[in-house]
C-alpha positions as CSV (number, residue, x, y, z in Angstrom):
1,X,17.8,45.4,29.7
2,X,20.7,44.1,31.9
3,X,21.5,44.6,35.4
4,X,24.7,46.1,36.9
5,X,26.2,47.9,40.0
6,X,27.9,51.2,40.8
7,X,30.2,51.0,43.9
8,X,31.6,54.3,44.7
9,X,31.6,52.9,47.3
10,X,29.5,54.6,49.9
11,X,30.6,53.7,53.8
12,X,30.3,55.9,56.8
13,X,33.8,57.6,57.9
14,X,34.0,55.6,60.9
15,X,33.5,52.2,59.3
16,X,37.0,49.9,59.3
17,X,38.4,49.7,55.7
18,X,39.1,46.1,56.0
19,X,35.6,45.2,56.8
20,X,34.1,47.6,54.2
21,X,36.1,45.7,51.4
22,X,35.0,42.2,52.9
23,X,31.5,43.6,52.6
24,X,31.8,44.9,49.0
25,X,33.6,41.8,47.7
26,X,30.5,39.5,49.3
27,X,28.2,42.0,47.3
28,X,30.2,41.4,44.2
29,X,30.0,37.5,44.8
30,X,26.2,37.6,45.3
31,X,25.5,40.0,42.6
32,X,27.5,37.8,40.0
33,X,25.5,34.8,41.1
34,X,22.2,36.8,40.5
35,X,23.4,37.4,36.9
36,X,24.5,41.2,37.2
37,X,26.5,41.5,34.3
38,X,29.0,44.2,35.2
39,X,30.0,46.7,38.3
40,X,31.7,49.9,38.1
41,X,34.2,51.0,40.8
42,X,34.8,54.5,41.7
43,X,38.1,56.2,42.5
44,X,38.5,58.8,45.3
45,X,41.6,59.6,47.2
46,X,40.6,61.6,50.2
47,X,36.9,61.3,50.4
48,X,36.5,59.2,54.1
49,X,32.8,58.3,53.0
50,X,34.1,56.7,49.5
51,X,37.2,54.9,50.7
52,X,38.5,53.7,47.3
53,X,41.8,55.2,46.2
54,X,42.5,52.3,44.0
55,X,39.8,50.6,42.2
56,X,42.2,48.8,40.1
57,X,43.4,46.9,43.5
58,X,39.8,46.2,44.4
59,X,38.8,44.8,40.8
60,X,41.8,42.6,40.8
61,X,40.4,41.0,44.2
62,X,37.1,41.0,42.9
63,X,37.8,38.9,40.2
64,X,38.7,36.1,42.1
65,X,35.0,36.0,43.9
66,X,33.3,36.4,40.4
67,X,33.4,34.2,37.5
68,X,31.0,36.3,34.8
69,X,30.7,39.7,35.8
70,X,32.6,42.3,34.1
71,X,34.3,45.3,35.9
72,X,34.7,49.0,35.1
73,X,36.9,51.5,36.8
74,X,34.7,54.2,37.2
75,X,36.4,56.4,36.7
76,X,40.2,56.7,36.7
77,X,41.0,60.5,37.0
78,X,43.6,61.0,34.4
79,X,45.1,64.3,35.7
80,X,46.2,62.7,38.8
81,X,48.2,59.7,36.9
82,X,50.9,59.7,34.2
83,X,49.4,58.2,31.1
84,X,52.0,55.5,30.9
85,X,51.6,54.4,34.4
86,X,48.0,54.0,33.6
87,X,48.6,52.3,30.4
88,X,50.7,49.8,32.0
89,X,48.3,49.0,35.0
90,X,45.1,48.7,33.0
91,X,46.8,46.4,30.3
92,X,48.1,44.4,33.2
93,X,44.5,44.0,34.9
94,X,42.8,43.5,31.4
95,X,45.0,40.3,31.2
96,X,44.0,39.3,34.9
97,X,40.7,40.0,34.0
98,X,40.8,38.1,30.8
99,X,38.8,40.9,29.2
100,X,36.2,41.2,31.9
101,X,37.2,45.0,32.1
102,X,36.0,48.4,31.4
103,X,38.0,51.6,31.4
104,X,36.2,54.6,32.5
105,X,37.9,58.2,32.4
106,X,37.0,61.5,34.1
107,X,38.4,64.8,35.3
108,X,36.8,65.3,38.8
109,X,38.2,65.7,42.4
110,X,37.6,66.1,45.9
111,X,38.8,69.5,47.3
112,X,41.6,67.6,49.5
113,X,42.7,65.7,46.3
114,X,43.4,69.1,44.5
115,X,45.6,70.4,47.6
116,X,47.4,67.0,47.9
117,X,48.3,66.6,44.3
118,X,48.9,70.0,43.5
119,X,46.4,69.9,40.6
120,X,43.7,72.6,39.9
121,X,40.9,70.7,38.7
122,X,38.8,74.1,38.3
123,X,40.8,75.3,35.3
124,X,39.0,75.5,32.2
125,X,41.7,73.1,30.2
126,X,41.3,70.2,32.6
127,X,39.0,68.2,30.0
128,X,42.0,69.1,27.3
129,X,44.5,67.3,29.9
130,X,42.1,64.2,30.1
131,X,41.6,63.9,26.3
132,X,45.3,64.4,25.7
133,X,46.2,61.5,28.3
134,X,43.4,59.1,26.9
135,X,45.0,59.9,23.5
136,X,48.6,58.8,24.7
137,X,47.2,55.7,26.6
138,X,45.8,54.5,23.4
139,X,49.1,55.1,21.8
140,X,50.9,53.1,24.5
141,X,48.4,50.2,24.0
142,X,49.2,50.3,19.9
143,X,52.6,48.8,21.2
144,X,54.5,50.8,18.5
145,X,57.3,53.2,19.1
146,X,56.0,56.9,19.5
147,X,57.2,60.1,20.8
148,X,54.4,62.4,22.3
149,X,55.1,65.8,23.1
150,X,51.9,67.9,23.8
151,X,50.5,70.5,26.3
152,X,50.6,68.1,29.3
153,X,53.0,65.1,28.4
154,X,56.0,64.4,27.0
155,X,56.3,60.5,26.7
156,X,56.3,57.6,24.6
157,X,57.6,54.1,23.6
158,X,61.4,54.3,22.6
159,X,62.5,52.6,19.4
160,X,63.8,48.9,20.3
161,X,67.4,48.8,21.1
162,X,67.8,45.4,20.0
163,X,68.0,43.9,23.5
164,X,64.8,42.2,24.0
165,X,65.5,42.7,27.9
166,X,63.8,46.0,27.4
167,X,61.3,45.8,24.9
168,X,57.9,47.4,25.5
169,X,55.5,44.5,26.0
170,X,52.4,45.2,28.1
171,X,49.6,45.4,25.5
172,X,46.1,45.0,26.7
173,X,44.1,41.5,26.6
174,X,41.3,42.9,24.7
175,X,41.7,44.4,21.2
176,X,42.7,46.9,20.6
177,X,41.9,48.0,24.3
178,X,39.5,47.8,27.0
179,X,36.3,49.7,26.1
180,X,36.4,53.0,27.3
181,X,33.7,54.9,29.0
182,X,32.9,58.4,30.4
183,X,29.9,59.4,32.7
184,X,27.9,62.8,32.1
185,X,25.9,64.3,35.1
186,X,24.7,67.4,33.9
187,X,21.9,68.2,31.5
188,X,23.1,68.3,27.8
189,X,26.6,67.2,29.2
190,X,29.2,68.2,26.6
191,X,31.6,65.8,27.7
192,X,29.2,63.1,26.3
193,X,29.5,64.8,22.7
194,X,33.2,63.4,22.8
195,X,31.7,59.9,23.7
196,X,29.8,60.0,20.8
197,X,32.6,60.9,18.4
198,X,35.0,58.4,19.6
199,X,32.6,55.5,19.9
200,X,32.8,55.3,23.8
201,X,30.2,53.9,26.2
202,X,28.0,56.7,27.6
203,X,27.0,56.7,31.1
204,X,24.4,59.0,33.0
205,X,25.0,59.4,36.7
206,X,22.2,59.0,39.3
207,X,22.5,62.9,40.0
208,X,20.3,63.9,37.1
209,X,16.6,63.6,37.1
210,X,15.2,61.4,34.3
211,X,13.6,64.3,32.6
212,X,17.4,65.3,31.7
213,X,18.4,61.9,30.3
214,X,17.0,62.3,26.8
215,X,19.6,65.3,26.3
216,X,22.5,62.8,27.3
217,X,21.1,60.7,24.3
218,X,20.9,63.6,21.9
219,X,24.3,64.7,22.8
220,X,26.0,61.4,22.4
221,X,24.0,60.7,18.9
222,X,25.2,64.3,17.7
223,X,28.6,63.4,18.4
224,X,28.6,60.1,16.6
225,X,27.2,61.7,13.6
226,X,30.0,64.0,13.3
227,X,32.3,60.8,13.0
228,X,30.0,58.9,10.9
229,X,29.6,56.3,13.6
230,X,26.7,54.2,15.0
231,X,25.5,55.1,18.7
232,X,23.6,51.8,19.8
233,X,21.3,52.3,22.8
234,X,22.7,48.9,23.9
235,X,25.8,50.8,25.1
236,X,24.2,53.4,27.1
237,X,24.4,53.2,31.1
238,X,21.8,54.6,33.2
239,X,22.9,54.8,37.1
240,X,19.7,55.0,39.5
241,X,19.1,54.7,43.1
242,X,16.9,51.6,43.5
243,X,15.4,49.5,46.1
244,X,12.9,46.6,46.2
245,X,11.1,44.9,48.7
246,X,8.1,42.7,48.9
247,X,6.1,45.2,50.4
248,X,6.0,48.9,48.6
249,X,5.4,50.8,52.0
250,X,8.0,49.0,53.9
251,X,10.5,49.5,51.0
252,X,9.8,53.3,51.3
253,X,10.2,53.5,54.9
254,X,13.5,51.3,54.7
255,X,14.7,53.8,52.0
256,X,14.1,57.2,54.0
257,X,15.1,55.5,57.2
258,X,17.8,53.5,55.9
259,X,21.3,54.7,54.2
260,X,19.7,55.9,51.1
261,X,17.9,58.7,53.3
262,X,20.7,58.8,55.8
263,X,23.6,59.2,53.2
264,X,21.7,61.9,51.1
265,X,21.0,63.9,54.2
266,X,24.4,63.4,56.0
267,X,26.7,63.1,52.8
268,X,25.2,64.4,49.6
269,X,23.6,67.5,50.6
270,X,26.6,68.7,52.5
271,X,28.8,67.6,49.7
272,X,27.1,69.0,46.8
273,X,24.4,71.1,48.2
274,X,27.0,74.1,48.3
275,X,27.6,74.2,44.5
276,X,25.8,72.9,41.4
277,X,25.8,69.1,42.1
278,X,22.1,69.2,43.1
279,X,21.0,71.2,40.4
280,X,20.3,68.5,37.9
281,X,17.7,66.8,40.5
282,X,15.4,69.9,40.3
283,X,11.9,69.4,38.7
284,X,11.7,73.2,38.6
285,X,14.8,75.4,38.0
286,X,13.7,77.8,40.4
287,X,13.1,75.8,43.3
288,X,15.0,76.5,46.3
289,X,17.8,73.9,46.9
290,X,16.9,73.3,50.6
291,X,13.5,71.5,49.1
292,X,15.7,68.6,47.6
293,X,15.3,66.4,50.5
294,X,15.4,62.5,50.9
295,X,11.4,62.9,50.8
296,X,11.7,64.6,47.7
297,X,14.1,62.1,46.2
298,X,12.0,59.3,47.2
299,X,8.9,61.0,45.6
300,X,10.7,62.4,42.5
301,X,14.0,60.3,41.7
302,X,14.6,57.2,43.5
303,X,13.1,54.0,42.3
304,X,11.6,52.4,45.4
305,X,8.8,49.9,46.1
306,X,7.6,46.6,45.6
307,X,8.5,44.6,42.3
308,X,5.5,45.5,40.6
309,X,5.7,49.2,41.3
310,X,9.6,49.1,40.5
311,X,8.9,47.5,37.1
312,X,6.5,50.2,36.2
313,X,8.8,52.7,37.2
314,X,11.6,51.5,35.1
315,X,9.1,50.6,32.2
316,X,8.4,54.4,32.0
317,X,11.9,55.3,32.4
318,X,12.6,53.0,29.3
319,X,10.0,54.5,27.3
320,X,10.6,58.0,28.3
321,X,14.5,57.9,27.2
322,X,13.8,55.7,24.3
323,X,15.5,52.7,25.5
324,X,19.1,51.8,27.0
325,X,21.5,49.0,27.7
326,X,22.1,48.5,31.5
327,X,20.7,49.8,34.6
328,X,23.4,50.4,37.3
329,X,22.1,50.3,40.7
330,X,24.0,52.6,43.2
331,X,25.3,50.7,46.2
332,X,25.1,51.7,49.7
333,X,26.5,50.3,53.0
334,X,23.3,49.1,54.5
335,X,25.0,47.9,57.7
336,X,22.3,45.9,60.0
337,X,20.0,46.0,56.9
338,X,22.3,44.4,54.6
339,X,20.1,41.2,54.1
340,X,17.2,43.6,52.8
341,X,19.6,44.9,50.3
342,X,20.8,41.7,49.2
343,X,17.2,40.9,49.0
344,X,16.4,43.9,47.1
345,X,19.2,42.9,44.4
346,X,17.5,39.4,44.3
347,X,14.0,40.9,43.7
348,X,15.4,43.0,41.1
349,X,17.1,40.4,39.2
350,X,14.4,37.5,39.7
351,X,10.9,39.4,39.6
352,X,11.3,43.1,38.1
353,X,13.7,42.4,35.3
354,X,11.8,39.4,33.8
355,X,8.7,41.7,34.0
356,X,10.7,44.0,31.4
357,X,11.8,41.5,29.2
358,X,9.5,42.2,26.2
359,X,11.5,45.8,26.1
360,X,13.9,46.2,23.2
């Protein structure tokens, strides 16, 4: 098992952006020194709690404060971008990263995003648009002339005109291109079937109780079998909210009274509670949504405690799902408690992970 981070990011709306980016860059530097192998950076245009309209810009800056860690675009919302522009930007970033890059794709959006861009992300064919877009992006990355006229895009690489001043040149550093990833956030996520068929990286978000995670693996394997592909468990990323402290009781107090509990109460419940976003966290499908509280999350979903307690929880998770490759710890803005968050990352790396070294 390897360790990584998922940085949405999460900051309170009254935070000053420049300061939050400095804090997140410092986090990347610390995690890199601790041996965290990757960080995934979210894309959000109009959600003030998640102030990252361009993960590519943040990654380009973060490459300079790290030396080993890989970065994932987590995810690029393809329906808001022209595929030619995405192909060029990601190819250039792949060179800046010298291959320390993953490319995540998705089709979600915030309510204001839809209005601002004039894109209806609730329509039934939005997934089809994402798949057409990524197919076109891969054609650009192949670097050969083509013309694509599909349902959503009319684009391509023109035939060379004999004038090298204008030849197409922006191919990725990695061959054939950066590894592609897609996240699933619902039980038996149909999106992950495509991941299996394409040989992409499957990711399971933290908004899903662990009892549903085996269904993600089943869907990926089923998709891979259709294409006669392997689906190595080592590629599977699972995101969890995790916090480790020397004393388990203090860890639980910090989690409830600190940003994990505060953000869940002040942000996630208002954002997701009116729809189906919290349904995957229920132990019982019939339980009222009002019972999904920070206390419920601490008891049933979050991984919180001392190093031994967290190692035991992760060992059980690993066994229940049959094994996975990378644990992605969800990042919060810990404010005055930032030193405790950094200590948690250190304990996770230096005490919890070594206790799980026997896991395959």
